[in-house]
KEKE-3310 file (N, C-alpha, C; in steps of 0.2 Angstrom, whole numbers, plus 5000, padded with zeros to 4 digits):
npx = (5222:5215:5198:5189:5179:5162:5154:5154:5149:5140:5130:5119:5113:5106:5118:5127:5137:5139:5151:5149:5152:5150:5152:5156:5149:5158:5158:5148:5131:5115:5098:5085:5068:5056:5040:5029:5019:5004:4999:5008:5021:5029:5039:5033:5032:5036:5026:5015:5010:5007:5018:5016:5002:4998:4991:4984:4988:4980:4986:4983:4980:4991:5002:5013:5023:5031:5040:5046:5045:5039:5022:5010:4992:4983)
npy = (5039:5055:5061:5072:5085:5091:5100:5108:5111:5115:5108:5113:5111:5118:5120:5112:5108:5101:5096:5094:5085:5084:5072:5066:5051:5035:5024:5021:5017:5008:5011:5002:4997:4986:4979:4976:4964:4969:4963:4953:4958:4951:4950:4954:4947:4952:4949:4952:4944:4936:4927:4921:4920:4914:4921:4931:4948:4963:4975:4989:4990:4993:5004:5017:5020:5034:5037:5026:5012:5003:4997:4985:4985:4974)
npz = (4944:4945:4948:4939:4944:4940:4946:4961:4978:4993:5005:5017:5033:5046:5058:5052:5038:5023:5011:4994:4978:4961:4949:4933:4925:4927:4919:4904:4905:4905:4909:4914:4916:4924:4922:4935:4944:4952:4964:4969:4966:4956:4942:4926:4910:4893:4885:4892:4903:4918:4927:4940:4943:4932:4922:4908:4906:4902:4891:4893:4906:4913:4923:4926:4939:4944:4954:4960:4954:4940:4940:4938:4936:4938)
capx = (5219:5210:5192:5188:5172:5159:5151:5155:5145:5139:5123:5119:5107:5107:5125:5131:5138:5142:5153:5147:5155:5147:5157:5153:5149:5164:5157:5141:5126:5108:5093:5079:5063:5052:5033:5028:5012:5002:4998:5014:5027:5033:5041:5029:5035:5034:5019:5010:5008:5009:5020:5014:4995:4997:4985:4986:4986:4979:4991:4980:4979:4998:5003:5019:5025:5037:5044:5050:5045:5033:5018:5004:4986:4979)
capy = (5045:5059:5062:5079:5086:5095:5105:5107:5115:5114:5107:5115:5109:5122:5122:5107:5110:5095:5097:5089:5086:5080:5070:5062:5044:5032:5020:5021:5012:5009:5010:4998:4996:4980:4979:4971:4963:4973:4959:4950:4961:4947:4953:4952:4946:4957:4947:4954:4938:4936:4920:4919:4918:4911:4924:4936:4954:4967:4980:4995:4991:4994:5011:5019:5024:5038:5038:5020:5006:5002:4992:4983:4985:4968)
capz = (4940:4948:4944:4938:4946:4935:4950:4968:4982:5000:5007:5024:5038:5052:5059:5048:5031:5020:5005:4988:4972:4956:4944:4927:4926:4926:4913:4902:4907:4903:4915:4912:4921:4923:4924:4941:4945:4958:4970:4972:4963:4952:4935:4920:4904:4888:4882:4897:4906:4925:4928:4947:4943:4925:4918:4904:4908:4897:4891:4895:4913:4916:4924:4928:4945:4942:4959:4961:4949:4936:4943:4934:4941:4937)
cpx = (5214:5204:5190:5180:5169:5155:5153:5151:5144:5131:5123:5112:5109:5114:5129:5131:5142:5144:5151:5150:5152:5152:5153:5154:5156:5163:5149:5137:5119:5103:5087:5074:5059:5045:5032:5021:5010:5001:5004:5021:5031:5034:5036:5033:5033:5028:5014:5006:5011:5011:5017:5007:4994:4991:4988:4984:4985:4984:4989:4979:4986:4999:5010:5019:5031:5042:5049:5050:5038:5028:5012:4998:4981:4976)
cpy = (5049:5061:5069:5080:5091:5101:5103:5112:5113:5113:5109:5114:5113:5123:5117:5108:5103:5097:5092:5091:5082:5079:5066:5054:5040:5027:5021:5016:5013:5007:5007:4997:4990:4982:4974:4970:4966:4969:4957:4953:4957:4950:4950:4952:4951:4955:4949:4948:4937:4928:4917:4916:4915:4914:4930:4943:4959:4973:4987:4996:4992:5001:5012:5023:5028:5039:5032:5015:5006:4996:4991:4983:4980:4965)
cpz = (4944:4944:4944:4940:4941:4939:4957:4972:4989:5001:5015:5027:5044:5053:5055:5041:5028:5013:5000:4982:4967:4951:4938:4929:4924:4920:4910:4904:4904:4909:4911:4918:4919:4926:4930:4942:4952:4964:4973:4970:4959:4945:4930:4914:4899:4885:4887:4900:4913:4926:4935:4947:4937:4922:4914:4906:4903:4897:4893:4902:4917:4917:4927:4934:4944:4947:4960:4956:4945:4939:4938:4938:4940:4944)
residu = (MET:ALA:VAL:GLN:GLY:ILE:TRP:SER:GLY:THR:ILE:SER:PHE:SER:LEU:VAL:ALA:ILE:PRO:VAL:ARG:LEU:VAL:THR:ALA:VAL:GLU:PRO:GLY:ARG:VAL:SER:PHE:ARG:LEU:LEU:HIS:ASN:LYS:ASP:TYR:SER:PRO:LEU:ALA:ARG:ARG:MET:PHE:CYS:PRO:GLU:GLU:GLU:THR:LYS:VAL:PRO:GLY:MET:ARG:SER:SER:GLY:ASP:THR:LYS:SER:ARG:LEU:ILE:ASN:THR:CYS)
# end
């Protein structure tokens, strides 16, 4: 079964041109983010508890890094 492109174009860098085709997703999915401890990047549980250090982390001290991952600043 051929995939129908919803957009096609070319990206050019100097003398090099790269053809690009944008297609729809094959299957629906969900993107989820995890809160990470700032010191060791271990995942935090929803109850705002760091399992590596066994300490409770206040909810107001967590911040989002929009470029890569959510990081907690405890």
